[in-house]
PyMOL Python script that loads the backbone (N, CA, C, O; Angstrom):
from pymol import cmd

cmd.read_pdbstr("""\
ATOM      1  N   MET A   1       7.091  20.133  12.319  1.00  0.00           N
ATOM      2  CA  MET A   1       7.592  18.943  11.671  1.00  0.00           C
ATOM      3  C   MET A   1       8.963  18.619  12.287  1.00  0.00           C
ATOM      4  O   MET A   1       9.805  19.506  12.420  1.00  0.00           O
ATOM      5  N   ASP A   2       9.186  17.361  12.660  1.00  0.00           N
ATOM      6  CA  ASP A   2      10.459  17.032  13.290  1.00  0.00           C
ATOM      7  C   ASP A   2      11.600  17.038  12.264  1.00  0.00           C
ATOM      8  O   ASP A   2      11.366  16.992  11.056  1.00  0.00           O
ATOM      9  N   GLN A   3      12.830  17.096  12.766  1.00  0.00           N
ATOM     10  CA  GLN A   3      13.992  17.245  11.889  1.00  0.00           C
ATOM     11  C   GLN A   3      14.173  16.064  10.953  1.00  0.00           C
ATOM     12  O   GLN A   3      14.568  16.251   9.802  1.00  0.00           O
ATOM     13  N   GLU A   4      13.894  14.850  11.417  1.00  0.00           N
ATOM     14  CA  GLU A   4      14.036  13.671  10.557  1.00  0.00           C
ATOM     15  C   GLU A   4      13.066  13.743   9.384  1.00  0.00           C
ATOM     16  O   GLU A   4      13.439  13.450   8.247  1.00  0.00           O
ATOM     17  N   LEU A   5      11.815  14.133   9.659  1.00  0.00           N
ATOM     18  CA  LEU A   5      10.835  14.254   8.587  1.00  0.00           C
ATOM     19  C   LEU A   5      11.225  15.374   7.629  1.00  0.00           C
ATOM     20  O   LEU A   5      11.063  15.224   6.417  1.00  0.00           O
ATOM     21  N   GLN A   6      11.730  16.484   8.138  1.00  0.00           N
ATOM     22  CA  GLN A   6      12.195  17.570   7.267  1.00  0.00           C
ATOM     23  C   GLN A   6      13.309  17.087   6.353  1.00  0.00           C
ATOM     24  O   GLN A   6      13.330  17.413   5.166  1.00  0.00           O
ATOM     25  N   LYS A   7      14.235  16.311   6.903  1.00  0.00           N
ATOM     26  CA  LYS A   7      15.332  15.757   6.113  1.00  0.00           C
ATOM     27  C   LYS A   7      14.796  14.849   5.007  1.00  0.00           C
ATOM     28  O   LYS A   7      15.237  14.931   3.860  1.00  0.00           O
ATOM     29  N   LEU A   8      13.844  13.985   5.357  1.00  0.00           N
ATOM     30  CA  LEU A   8      13.257  13.073   4.375  1.00  0.00           C
ATOM     31  C   LEU A   8      12.509  13.837   3.279  1.00  0.00           C
ATOM     32  O   LEU A   8      12.603  13.484   2.104  1.00  0.00           O
ATOM     33  N   MET A   9      11.771  14.878   3.660  1.00  0.00           N
ATOM     34  CA  MET A   9      11.030  15.675   2.678  1.00  0.00           C
ATOM     35  C   MET A   9      11.991  16.415   1.752  1.00  0.00           C
ATOM     36  O   MET A   9      11.732  16.528   0.554  1.00  0.00           O
ATOM     37  N   LYS A  10      13.098  16.919   2.299  1.00  0.00           N
ATOM     38  CA  LYS A  10      14.098  17.587   1.470  1.00  0.00           C
ATOM     39  C   LYS A  10      14.685  16.597   0.471  1.00  0.00           C
ATOM     40  O   LYS A  10      14.872  16.936  -0.698  1.00  0.00           O
ATOM     41  N   GLU A  11      14.975  15.381   0.917  1.00  0.00           N
ATOM     42  CA  GLU A  11      15.514  14.348   0.019  1.00  0.00           C
ATOM     43  C   GLU A  11      14.509  14.022  -1.083  1.00  0.00           C
ATOM     44  O   GLU A  11      14.890  13.835  -2.238  1.00  0.00           O
ATOM     45  N   LEU A  12      13.230  13.955  -0.730  1.00  0.00           N
ATOM     46  CA  LEU A  12      12.194  13.707  -1.737  1.00  0.00           C
ATOM     47  C   LEU A  12      12.173  14.837  -2.763  1.00  0.00           C
ATOM     48  O   LEU A  12      12.098  14.584  -3.965  1.00  0.00           O
ATOM     49  N   GLY A  13      12.240  16.069  -2.296  1.00  0.00           N
ATOM     50  CA  GLY A  13      12.277  17.212  -3.214  1.00  0.00           C
ATOM     51  C   GLY A  13      13.485  17.165  -4.129  1.00  0.00           C
ATOM     52  O   GLY A  13      13.370  17.443  -5.323  1.00  0.00           O
ATOM     53  N   ASN A  14      14.643  16.815  -3.584  1.00  0.00           N
ATOM     54  CA  ASN A  14      15.847  16.700  -4.409  1.00  0.00           C
ATOM     55  C   ASN A  14      15.706  15.594  -5.446  1.00  0.00           C
ATOM     56  O   ASN A  14      16.121  15.757  -6.594  1.00  0.00           O
ATOM     57  N   ALA A  15      15.122  14.473  -5.044  1.00  0.00           N
ATOM     58  CA  ALA A  15      14.925  13.359  -5.978  1.00  0.00           C
ATOM     59  C   ALA A  15      13.982  13.758  -7.109  1.00  0.00           C
ATOM     60  O   ALA A  15      14.215  13.396  -8.262  1.00  0.00           O
ATOM     61  N   ILE A  16      12.926  14.497  -6.794  1.00  0.00           N
ATOM     62  CA  ILE A  16      11.996  14.963  -7.829  1.00  0.00           C
ATOM     63  C   ILE A  16      12.706  15.908  -8.781  1.00  0.00           C
ATOM     64  O   ILE A  16      12.559  15.784  -9.997  1.00  0.00           O
ATOM     65  N   ASN A  17      13.480  16.858  -8.245  1.00  0.00           N
ATOM     66  CA  ASN A  17      14.235  17.777  -9.102  1.00  0.00           C
ATOM     67  C   ASN A  17      15.201  17.035 -10.004  1.00  0.00           C
ATOM     68  O   ASN A  17      15.303  17.340 -11.192  1.00  0.00           O
ATOM     69  N   ASP A  18      15.918  16.055  -9.446  1.00  0.00           N
ATOM     70  CA  ASP A  18      16.869  15.277 -10.240  1.00  0.00           C
ATOM     71  C   ASP A  18      16.173  14.496 -11.350  1.00  0.00           C
ATOM     72  O   ASP A  18      16.742  14.307 -12.425  1.00  0.00           O
ATOM     73  N   SER A  19      14.949  14.043 -11.098  1.00  0.00           N
ATOM     74  CA  SER A  19      14.230  13.272 -12.119  1.00  0.00           C
ATOM     75  C   SER A  19      13.818  14.143 -13.300  1.00  0.00           C
ATOM     76  O   SER A  19      13.551  13.622 -14.383  1.00  0.00           O
ATOM     77  N   LEU A  20      13.761  15.468 -13.110  1.00  0.00           N
ATOM     78  CA  LEU A  20      13.381  16.369 -14.194  1.00  0.00           C
ATOM     79  C   LEU A  20      14.565  16.756 -15.079  1.00  0.00           C
ATOM     80  O   LEU A  20      14.350  17.267 -16.179  1.00  0.00           O
ATOM     81  N   ASP A  21      15.801  16.534 -14.644  1.00  0.00           N
ATOM     82  CA  ASP A  21      16.976  16.909 -15.434  1.00  0.00           C
ATOM     83  C   ASP A  21      16.995  16.308 -16.834  1.00  0.00           C
ATOM     84  O   ASP A  21      17.269  17.036 -17.788  1.00  0.00           O
ATOM     85  N   PRO A  22      16.715  15.014 -17.006  1.00  0.00           N
ATOM     86  CA  PRO A  22      16.731  14.472 -18.376  1.00  0.00           C
ATOM     87  C   PRO A  22      15.722  15.151 -19.300  1.00  0.00           C
ATOM     88  O   PRO A  22      15.949  15.235 -20.507  1.00  0.00           O
ATOM     89  N   ILE A  23      14.621  15.631 -18.747  1.00  0.00           N
ATOM     90  CA  ILE A  23      13.619  16.323 -19.564  1.00  0.00           C
ATOM     91  C   ILE A  23      14.217  17.594 -20.138  1.00  0.00           C
ATOM     92  O   ILE A  23      14.015  17.901 -21.312  1.00  0.00           O
ATOM     93  N   SER A  24      14.953  18.337 -19.316  1.00  0.00           N
ATOM     94  CA  SER A  24      15.517  19.603 -19.774  1.00  0.00           C
ATOM     95  C   SER A  24      16.602  19.399 -20.817  1.00  0.00           C
ATOM     96  O   SER A  24      16.920  20.331 -21.557  1.00  0.00           O
ATOM     97  N   GLU A  25      17.181  18.200 -20.896  1.00  0.00           N
ATOM     98  CA  GLU A  25      18.222  17.907 -21.870  1.00  0.00           C
ATOM     99  C   GLU A  25      17.663  17.338 -23.174  1.00  0.00           C
ATOM    100  O   GLU A  25      18.432  17.047 -24.091  1.00  0.00           O
ATOM    101  N   SER A  26      16.369  17.176 -23.277  1.00  0.00           N
ATOM    102  CA  SER A  26      15.751  16.607 -24.460  1.00  0.00           C
ATOM    103  C   SER A  26      15.934  17.520 -25.676  1.00  0.00           C
ATOM    104  O   SER A  26      15.662  18.718 -25.600  1.00  0.00           O
ATOM    105  N   GLU A  27      16.392  16.956 -26.789  1.00  0.00           N
ATOM    106  CA  GLU A  27      16.564  17.734 -28.023  1.00  0.00           C
ATOM    107  C   GLU A  27      15.228  18.293 -28.505  1.00  0.00           C
ATOM    108  O   GLU A  27      15.166  19.426 -28.983  1.00  0.00           O
ATOM    109  N   ARG A  28      14.185  17.523 -28.385  1.00  0.00           N
ATOM    110  CA  ARG A  28      12.848  17.960 -28.832  1.00  0.00           C
ATOM    111  C   ARG A  28      12.387  19.176 -28.032  1.00  0.00           C
ATOM    112  O   ARG A  28      11.867  20.141 -28.591  1.00  0.00           O
ATOM    113  N   ILE A  29      12.585  19.113 -26.707  1.00  0.00           N
ATOM    114  CA  ILE A  29      12.193  20.237 -25.860  1.00  0.00           C
ATOM    115  C   ILE A  29      13.060  21.455 -26.166  1.00  0.00           C
ATOM    116  O   ILE A  29      12.556  22.575 -26.243  1.00  0.00           O
ATOM    117  N   ALA A  30      14.369  21.234 -26.341  1.00  0.00           N
ATOM    118  CA  ALA A  30      15.276  22.338 -26.665  1.00  0.00           C
ATOM    119  C   ALA A  30      14.860  23.000 -27.973  1.00  0.00           C
ATOM    120  O   ALA A  30      14.895  24.226 -28.082  1.00  0.00           O
ATOM    121  N   PHE A  31      14.471  22.214 -28.957  1.00  0.00           N
ATOM    122  CA  PHE A  31      14.029  22.759 -30.242  1.00  0.00           C
ATOM    123  C   PHE A  31      12.762  23.596 -30.057  1.00  0.00           C
ATOM    124  O   PHE A  31      12.671  24.714 -30.565  1.00  0.00           O
ATOM    125  N   ALA A  32      11.784  23.049 -29.325  1.00  0.00           N
ATOM    126  CA  ALA A  32      10.524  23.765 -29.116  1.00  0.00           C
ATOM    127  C   ALA A  32      10.756  25.076 -28.379  1.00  0.00           C
ATOM    128  O   ALA A  32      10.163  26.098 -28.726  1.00  0.00           O
ATOM    129  N   ILE A  33      11.622  25.053 -27.357  1.00  0.00           N
ATOM    130  CA  ILE A  33      11.932  26.280 -26.623  1.00  0.00           C
ATOM    131  C   ILE A  33      12.631  27.280 -27.536  1.00  0.00           C
ATOM    132  O   ILE A  33      12.345  28.476 -27.484  1.00  0.00           O
ATOM    133  N   GLY A  34      13.543  26.797 -28.367  1.00  0.00           N
ATOM    134  CA  GLY A  34      14.228  27.671 -29.319  1.00  0.00           C
ATOM    135  C   GLY A  34      13.251  28.346 -30.262  1.00  0.00           C
ATOM    136  O   GLY A  34      13.389  29.536 -30.549  1.00  0.00           O
ATOM    137  N   GLU A  35      12.276  27.611 -30.745  1.00  0.00           N
ATOM    138  CA  GLU A  35      11.276  28.176 -31.652  1.00  0.00           C
ATOM    139  C   GLU A  35      10.427  29.237 -30.948  1.00  0.00           C
ATOM    140  O   GLU A  35      10.102  30.268 -31.538  1.00  0.00           O
ATOM    141  N   ILE A  36      10.075  28.988 -29.707  1.00  0.00           N
ATOM    142  CA  ILE A  36       9.298  29.970 -28.943  1.00  0.00           C
ATOM    143  C   ILE A  36      10.121  31.235 -28.743  1.00  0.00           C
ATOM    144  O   ILE A  36       9.600  32.343 -28.872  1.00  0.00           O
ATOM    145  N   ARG A  37      11.407  31.075 -28.429  1.00  0.00           N
ATOM    146  CA  ARG A  37      12.284  32.240 -28.242  1.00  0.00           C
ATOM    147  C   ARG A  37      12.460  33.017 -29.545  1.00  0.00           C
ATOM    148  O   ARG A  37      12.487  34.248 -29.538  1.00  0.00           O
ATOM    149  N   LYS A  38      12.581  32.296 -30.667  1.00  0.00           N
ATOM    150  CA  LYS A  38      12.686  32.964 -31.975  1.00  0.00           C
ATOM    151  C   LYS A  38      11.450  33.818 -32.252  1.00  0.00           C
ATOM    152  O   LYS A  38      11.531  34.851 -32.916  1.00  0.00           O
ATOM    153  N   ALA A  39      10.300  33.368 -31.732  1.00  0.00           N
ATOM    154  CA  ALA A  39       9.051  34.107 -31.918  1.00  0.00           C
ATOM    155  C   ALA A  39       8.959  35.310 -30.974  1.00  0.00           C
ATOM    156  O   ALA A  39       7.984  36.061 -31.017  1.00  0.00           O
ATOM    157  N   GLY A  40       9.983  35.495 -30.115  1.00  0.00           N
ATOM    158  CA  GLY A  40      10.018  36.679 -29.264  1.00  0.00           C
ATOM    159  C   GLY A  40       9.511  36.484 -27.842  1.00  0.00           C
ATOM    160  O   GLY A  40       9.198  37.460 -27.161  1.00  0.00           O
ATOM    161  N   TYR A  41       9.426  35.259 -27.393  1.00  0.00           N
ATOM    162  CA  TYR A  41       8.920  34.987 -26.050  1.00  0.00           C
ATOM    163  C   TYR A  41       9.997  34.356 -25.172  1.00  0.00           C
ATOM    164  O   TYR A  41      10.879  33.655 -25.668  1.00  0.00           O
ATOM    165  N   ASP A  42       9.922  34.609 -23.874  1.00  0.00           N
ATOM    166  CA  ASP A  42      10.716  33.878 -22.901  1.00  0.00           C
ATOM    167  C   ASP A  42       9.895  32.686 -22.435  1.00  0.00           C
ATOM    168  O   ASP A  42       8.665  32.733 -22.445  1.00  0.00           O
ATOM    169  N   VAL A  43      10.562  31.637 -22.035  1.00  0.00           N
ATOM    170  CA  VAL A  43       9.879  30.410 -21.621  1.00  0.00           C
ATOM    171  C   VAL A  43      10.185  30.135 -20.155  1.00  0.00           C
ATOM    172  O   VAL A  43      11.333  30.228 -19.721  1.00  0.00           O
ATOM    173  N   PHE A  44       9.150  29.797 -19.401  1.00  0.00           N
ATOM    174  CA  PHE A  44       9.356  29.326 -18.041  1.00  0.00           C
ATOM    175  C   PHE A  44       8.338  28.234 -17.762  1.00  0.00           C
ATOM    176  O   PHE A  44       7.265  28.193 -18.364  1.00  0.00           O
ATOM    177  N   LEU A  45       8.684  27.375 -16.865  1.00  0.00           N
ATOM    178  CA  LEU A  45       7.845  26.233 -16.528  1.00  0.00           C
ATOM    179  C   LEU A  45       7.640  26.213 -15.019  1.00  0.00           C
ATOM    180  O   LEU A  45       8.594  26.309 -14.247  1.00  0.00           O
ATOM    181  N   VAL A  46       6.396  26.090 -14.618  1.00  0.00           N
ATOM    182  CA  VAL A  46       6.067  25.971 -13.201  1.00  0.00           C
ATOM    183  C   VAL A  46       5.376  24.632 -13.010  1.00  0.00           C
ATOM    184  O   VAL A  46       4.346  24.353 -13.625  1.00  0.00           O
ATOM    185  N   ILE A  47       5.956  23.812 -12.153  1.00  0.00           N
ATOM    186  CA  ILE A  47       5.358  22.516 -11.835  1.00  0.00           C
ATOM    187  C   ILE A  47       5.013  22.542 -10.357  1.00  0.00           C
ATOM    188  O   ILE A  47       5.862  22.833  -9.514  1.00  0.00           O
ATOM    189  N   GLU A  48       3.774  22.238 -10.055  1.00  0.00           N
ATOM    190  CA  GLU A  48       3.349  22.245  -8.658  1.00  0.00           C
ATOM    191  C   GLU A  48       3.077  20.817  -8.215  1.00  0.00           C
ATOM    192  O   GLU A  48       2.419  20.049  -8.917  1.00  0.00           O
ATOM    193  N   ALA A  49       3.579  20.481  -7.070  1.00  0.00           N
ATOM    194  CA  ALA A  49       3.336  19.148  -6.506  1.00  0.00           C
ATOM    195  C   ALA A  49       2.821  19.327  -5.085  1.00  0.00           C
ATOM    196  O   ALA A  49       3.330  20.146  -4.320  1.00  0.00           O
ATOM    197  N   THR A  50       1.826  18.561  -4.756  1.00  0.00           N
ATOM    198  CA  THR A  50       1.320  18.544  -3.398  1.00  0.00           C
ATOM    199  C   THR A  50       1.601  17.164  -2.827  1.00  0.00           C
ATOM    200  O   THR A  50       1.192  16.149  -3.391  1.00  0.00           O
ATOM    201  N   ILE A  51       2.299  17.138  -1.712  1.00  0.00           N
ATOM    202  CA  ILE A  51       2.635  15.874  -1.080  1.00  0.00           C
ATOM    203  C   ILE A  51       2.000  15.871   0.301  1.00  0.00           C
ATOM    204  O   ILE A  51       2.279  16.744   1.123  1.00  0.00           O
ATOM    205  N   GLY A  52       1.163  14.906   0.547  1.00  0.00           N
ATOM    206  CA  GLY A  52       0.499  14.811   1.840  1.00  0.00           C
ATOM    207  C   GLY A  52       1.077  13.663   2.652  1.00  0.00           C
ATOM    208  O   GLY A  52       1.470  12.635   2.100  1.00  0.00           O
ATOM    209  N   LEU A  53       1.125  13.841   3.939  1.00  0.00           N
ATOM    210  CA  LEU A  53       1.634  12.804   4.840  1.00  0.00           C
ATOM    211  C   LEU A  53       0.621  12.552   5.942  1.00  0.00           C
ATOM    212  O   LEU A  53       0.051  13.486   6.505  1.00  0.00           O
ATOM    213  N   ASN A  54       0.405  11.288   6.241  1.00  0.00           N
ATOM    214  CA  ASN A  54      -0.409  10.884   7.386  1.00  0.00           C
ATOM    215  C   ASN A  54       0.382   9.864   8.168  1.00  0.00           C
ATOM    216  O   ASN A  54       0.911   8.915   7.590  1.00  0.00           O
ATOM    217  N   ARG A  55       0.473  10.041   9.464  1.00  0.00           N
ATOM    218  CA  ARG A  55       1.177   9.055  10.288  1.00  0.00           C
ATOM    219  C   ARG A  55       0.326   7.793  10.346  1.00  0.00           C
ATOM    220  O   ARG A  55      -0.873   7.846  10.622  1.00  0.00           O
ATOM    221  N   ARG A  56       0.967   6.658  10.082  1.00  0.00           N
ATOM    222  CA  ARG A  56       0.279   5.369  10.140  1.00  0.00           C
ATOM    223  C   ARG A  56       0.099   4.945  11.590  1.00  0.00           C
ATOM    224  O   ARG A  56       0.922   5.262  12.448  1.00  0.00           O
ATOM    225  N   GLU A  57      -0.975   4.233  11.849  1.00  0.00           N
ATOM    226  CA  GLU A  57      -1.198   3.662  13.176  1.00  0.00           C
ATOM    227  C   GLU A  57      -0.156   2.586  13.458  1.00  0.00           C
ATOM    228  O   GLU A  57       0.415   2.532  14.547  1.00  0.00           O
ATOM    229  N   ASP A  58       0.085   1.732  12.468  1.00  0.00           N
ATOM    230  CA  ASP A  58       1.078   0.670  12.583  1.00  0.00           C
ATOM    231  C   ASP A  58       2.443   1.282  12.307  1.00  0.00           C
ATOM    232  O   ASP A  58       2.682   1.755  11.196  1.00  0.00           O
ATOM    233  N   THR A  59       3.332   1.289  13.269  1.00  0.00           N
ATOM    234  CA  THR A  59       4.617   1.963  13.112  1.00  0.00           C
ATOM    235  C   THR A  59       5.726   1.034  12.634  1.00  0.00           C
ATOM    236  O   THR A  59       6.891   1.432  12.620  1.00  0.00           O
ATOM    237  N   LYS A  60       5.390  -0.204  12.238  1.00  0.00           N
ATOM    238  CA  LYS A  60       6.406  -1.108  11.704  1.00  0.00           C
ATOM    239  C   LYS A  60       6.984  -0.512  10.429  1.00  0.00           C
ATOM    240  O   LYS A  60       6.271   0.100   9.634  1.00  0.00           O
ATOM    241  N   GLU A  61       8.268  -0.698  10.250  1.00  0.00           N
ATOM    242  CA  GLU A  61       8.923  -0.230   9.026  1.00  0.00           C
ATOM    243  C   GLU A  61       8.476  -1.107   7.864  1.00  0.00           C
ATOM    244  O   GLU A  61       8.457  -2.333   7.971  1.00  0.00           O
ATOM    245  N   GLU A  62       8.127  -0.483   6.780  1.00  0.00           N
ATOM    246  CA  GLU A  62       7.788  -1.227   5.574  1.00  0.00           C
ATOM    247  C   GLU A  62       8.982  -1.206   4.644  1.00  0.00           C
ATOM    248  O   GLU A  62       9.738  -0.235   4.615  1.00  0.00           O
ATOM    249  N   THR A  63       9.153  -2.277   3.883  1.00  0.00           N
ATOM    250  CA  THR A  63      10.203  -2.314   2.883  1.00  0.00           C
ATOM    251  C   THR A  63       9.747  -1.500   1.689  1.00  0.00           C
ATOM    252  O   THR A  63       8.672  -1.762   1.149  1.00  0.00           O
ATOM    253  N   PRO A  64      10.541  -0.503   1.253  1.00  0.00           N
ATOM    254  CA  PRO A  64      10.118   0.293   0.110  1.00  0.00           C
ATOM    255  C   PRO A  64      10.069  -0.547  -1.154  1.00  0.00           C
ATOM    256  O   PRO A  64      10.839  -1.491  -1.328  1.00  0.00           O
ATOM    257  N   ARG A  65       9.153  -0.183  -2.022  1.00  0.00           N
ATOM    258  CA  ARG A  65       9.043  -0.864  -3.306  1.00  0.00           C
ATOM    259  C   ARG A  65      10.260  -0.540  -4.149  1.00  0.00           C
ATOM    260  O   ARG A  65      10.706   0.607  -4.187  1.00  0.00           O
ATOM    261  N   MET A  66      10.790  -1.525  -4.812  1.00  0.00           N
ATOM    262  CA  MET A  66      11.937  -1.321  -5.673  1.00  0.00           C
ATOM    263  C   MET A  66      11.489  -1.586  -7.106  1.00  0.00           C
ATOM    264  O   MET A  66      11.416  -2.744  -7.516  1.00  0.00           O
ATOM    265  N   GLY A  67      11.205  -0.604  -7.830  1.00  0.00           N
ATOM    266  CA  GLY A  67      10.778  -0.785  -9.203  1.00  0.00           C
ATOM    267  C   GLY A  67       9.504  -0.031  -9.454  1.00  0.00           C
ATOM    268  O   GLY A  67       8.813   0.374  -8.519  1.00  0.00           O
ATOM    269  N   PRO A  68       9.188   0.159 -10.729  1.00  0.00           N
ATOM    270  CA  PRO A  68       8.020   0.977 -11.053  1.00  0.00           C
ATOM    271  C   PRO A  68       6.710   0.295 -10.693  1.00  0.00           C
ATOM    272  O   PRO A  68       6.590  -0.930 -10.739  1.00  0.00           O
ATOM    273  N   SER A  69       5.745   1.106 -10.341  1.00  0.00           N
ATOM    274  CA  SER A  69       4.383   0.626 -10.165  1.00  0.00           C
ATOM    275  C   SER A  69       3.489   1.587 -10.936  1.00  0.00           C
ATOM    276  O   SER A  69       3.813   2.766 -11.085  1.00  0.00           O
ATOM    277  N   THR A  70       2.385   1.089 -11.415  1.00  0.00           N
ATOM    278  CA  THR A  70       1.482   1.904 -12.212  1.00  0.00           C
ATOM    279  C   THR A  70       0.159   2.041 -11.492  1.00  0.00           C
ATOM    280  O   THR A  70      -0.375   1.070 -10.955  1.00  0.00           O
ATOM    281  N   GLU A  71      -0.368   3.260 -11.487  1.00  0.00           N
ATOM    282  CA  GLU A  71      -1.678   3.527 -10.913  1.00  0.00           C
ATOM    283  C   GLU A  71      -2.512   4.231 -11.968  1.00  0.00           C
ATOM    284  O   GLU A  71      -1.969   4.824 -12.900  1.00  0.00           O
ATOM    285  N   THR A  72      -3.815   4.169 -11.825  1.00  0.00           N
ATOM    286  CA  THR A  72      -4.707   4.890 -12.720  1.00  0.00           C
ATOM    287  C   THR A  72      -5.210   6.124 -11.990  1.00  0.00           C
ATOM    288  O   THR A  72      -5.721   6.027 -10.874  1.00  0.00           O
ATOM    289  N   SER A  73      -5.064   7.298 -12.626  1.00  0.00           N
ATOM    290  CA  SER A  73      -5.511   8.538 -11.997  1.00  0.00           C
ATOM    291  C   SER A  73      -7.018   8.671 -12.119  1.00  0.00           C
ATOM    292  O   SER A  73      -7.669   7.884 -12.806  1.00  0.00           O
ATOM    293  N   ALA A  74      -7.563   9.667 -11.452  1.00  0.00           N
ATOM    294  CA  ALA A  74      -9.012   9.885 -11.446  1.00  0.00           C
ATOM    295  C   ALA A  74      -9.558  10.117 -12.848  1.00  0.00           C
ATOM    296  O   ALA A  74     -10.702   9.760 -13.127  1.00  0.00           O
ATOM    297  N   ASP A  75      -8.754  10.714 -13.743  1.00  0.00           N
ATOM    298  CA  ASP A  75      -9.237  10.967 -15.096  1.00  0.00           C
ATOM    299  C   ASP A  75      -8.932   9.826 -16.052  1.00  0.00           C
ATOM    300  O   ASP A  75      -9.135   9.957 -17.259  1.00  0.00           O
ATOM    301  N   GLY A  76      -8.443   8.702 -15.523  1.00  0.00           N
ATOM    302  CA  GLY A  76      -8.202   7.534 -16.353  1.00  0.00           C
ATOM    303  C   GLY A  76      -6.799   7.436 -16.906  1.00  0.00           C
ATOM    304  O   GLY A  76      -6.453   6.420 -17.508  1.00  0.00           O
ATOM    305  N   GLY A  77      -5.960   8.479 -16.719  1.00  0.00           N
ATOM    306  CA  GLY A  77      -4.581   8.446 -17.195  1.00  0.00           C
ATOM    307  C   GLY A  77      -3.733   7.543 -16.327  1.00  0.00           C
ATOM    308  O   GLY A  77      -4.109   7.219 -15.200  1.00  0.00           O
ATOM    309  N   LYS A  78      -2.593   7.138 -16.849  1.00  0.00           N
ATOM    310  CA  LYS A  78      -1.691   6.273 -16.100  1.00  0.00           C
ATOM    311  C   LYS A  78      -0.603   7.112 -15.438  1.00  0.00           C
ATOM    312  O   LYS A  78      -0.071   8.043 -16.042  1.00  0.00           O
ATOM    313  N   ILE A  79      -0.286   6.780 -14.217  1.00  0.00           N
ATOM    314  CA  ILE A  79       0.814   7.407 -13.485  1.00  0.00           C
ATOM    315  C   ILE A  79       1.800   6.305 -13.173  1.00  0.00           C
ATOM    316  O   ILE A  79       1.425   5.289 -12.588  1.00  0.00           O
ATOM    317  N   VAL A  80       3.055   6.483 -13.550  1.00  0.00           N
ATOM    318  CA  VAL A  80       4.085   5.505 -13.279  1.00  0.00           C
ATOM    319  C   VAL A  80       5.013   6.060 -12.223  1.00  0.00           C
ATOM    320  O   VAL A  80       5.637   7.102 -12.422  1.00  0.00           O
ATOM    321  N   TRP A  81       5.107   5.372 -11.102  1.00  0.00           N
ATOM    322  CA  TRP A  81       5.990   5.768 -10.002  1.00  0.00           C
ATOM    323  C   TRP A  81       7.220   4.888 -10.057  1.00  0.00           C
ATOM    324  O   TRP A  81       7.106   3.666 -10.149  1.00  0.00           O
ATOM    325  N   THR A  82       8.375   5.483 -10.002  1.00  0.00           N
ATOM    326  CA  THR A  82       9.619   4.712  -9.965  1.00  0.00           C
ATOM    327  C   THR A  82      10.433   5.146  -8.763  1.00  0.00           C
ATOM    328  O   THR A  82      10.189   6.204  -8.181  1.00  0.00           O
ATOM    329  N   SER A  83      11.390   4.332  -8.399  1.00  0.00           N
ATOM    330  CA  SER A  83      12.245   4.708  -7.274  1.00  0.00           C
ATOM    331  C   SER A  83      13.131   5.849  -7.689  1.00  0.00           C
ATOM    332  O   SER A  83      13.937   6.327  -6.890  1.00  0.00           O
TER     333      SER A  83
END
""", "prot")
cmd.dss("prot")
cmd.show_as("cartoon", "prot")
cmd.util.cbc("prot")
cmd.orient("prot")
């Protein structure tokens, strides 16, 4: 993988990590984790993401989308992508 692509992938990983920070600050989540700990358990969360890349035939730069878009997943659920 070339250095520019590695840099871009690292930035994507950082952006994903940053998007999870508000979740960890949620009072509801903090309460639920506290209750689990009171019951004698440690809590850990593993999130797995697979990101695939294919080089496009057309090498023109595309303007990135600015704003959320919604897609329907294979199981019918909604996925909202934001910048």
